[in-house]
N, C-alpha and C positions, 0 to 999 in steps of 0.2 A: 443800675439806673435805667429806667424805661424811657424810651424815646417816643414822643407823640408823633407817630407817623402820619396821622391825619393832618396835623398842623404842618409837618414837613412837606406833605404833598401840596398843600395850599401855598406855602412859602416858595417852594422851589420848582414845582412841576405843574403849575396851573395850566400850561399849554399842552399837557400830555394827558393821556388816559391811563396812567399807571395806578396799580393797586398797592396796598401795603405789602402784599407778597412779592410783587415785582421789585419794590425797593429793597426788601430783605434779600432777595435773590441776587440783585446787583451787588450788594454789599458783601455777600459771601461767595460770589462767583470766582472762578479761576480766570475769567476774562478781564484783563487789566483795562481794556478800553471801557467796559461797562463800569468798573470801579472808578476810573478816572472821570467819567461823565458824571456819576453820582457825586463824587468828591467835589468837582468844580461847581456843580449846582448848589451843593450845601455851602461850600466856602463863600460863594458870591451872593447867595440869596437868602440863606436861613436867618431867621430872627433870633435863633438860639444856636448859633454856629458851633460853639464849643460842645454843648450837650449833644447836638446832632452828629458831629464828627465821631462821636463815640460809637456809632453804628458799625465802624470798621474795627477789625482786630488791630491791636497796637502795632504789630510789625507792618501790616498793610498800610496803616495810617502814616507811619513814618516814611515809607516809600512814596506814598501819594503826595505828602507835603514836600518832600525833597525834590520830586520829579515835576512838580507843578510849575509851569512857565507862565509868568505874568502876561496876560493878553495886552495888546496895545489899546484896545477900547477899555476905558475906565481903569487905566493902569494904576493910578494912585490909590484908588479904593481897593483894588485887588491886592496890591502890595501890602497895604495895611492889614487886610484880613489874613493874608498868608502869614505875615509876621506875627500876628496875634496867635495863630495856630502853632507856629514854630516855637514861640515863647512858652505857650501853655503845654504843648505835648512833647517838645524836643529840648526844652530848657535852653533855647538859643537866646541871644542878646536881643533886646528891644531896639529896633532900628527906627521906629516912628517917633519923632521928636515929641509930639504932643502926648505920647504915652509914657515917656520916660519920667522917672522920679527926679525931682529937682531937690538938690541938697541945700 
């Protein structure tokens, strides 16, 4: 699946002068601070979050999701987005009431 990095740049990095190569380098870097920065920007700003998170290798993505700390600013929104990622990528339980199936 190809990620539209131009759209990703517009969604998540409007205040930076990053290139497509910069984004790919961050995703594949050994520097976890860079990966965490990219992950947080995608998690909180992407209009196609699930698709865009696939820029990371599965093992890296698992660690990034598990290690992500919900910020105090906009915490409800961040919690929902993180839980969506956990459910989709890590097969975790849905914790957001409005996203749960009702029997």
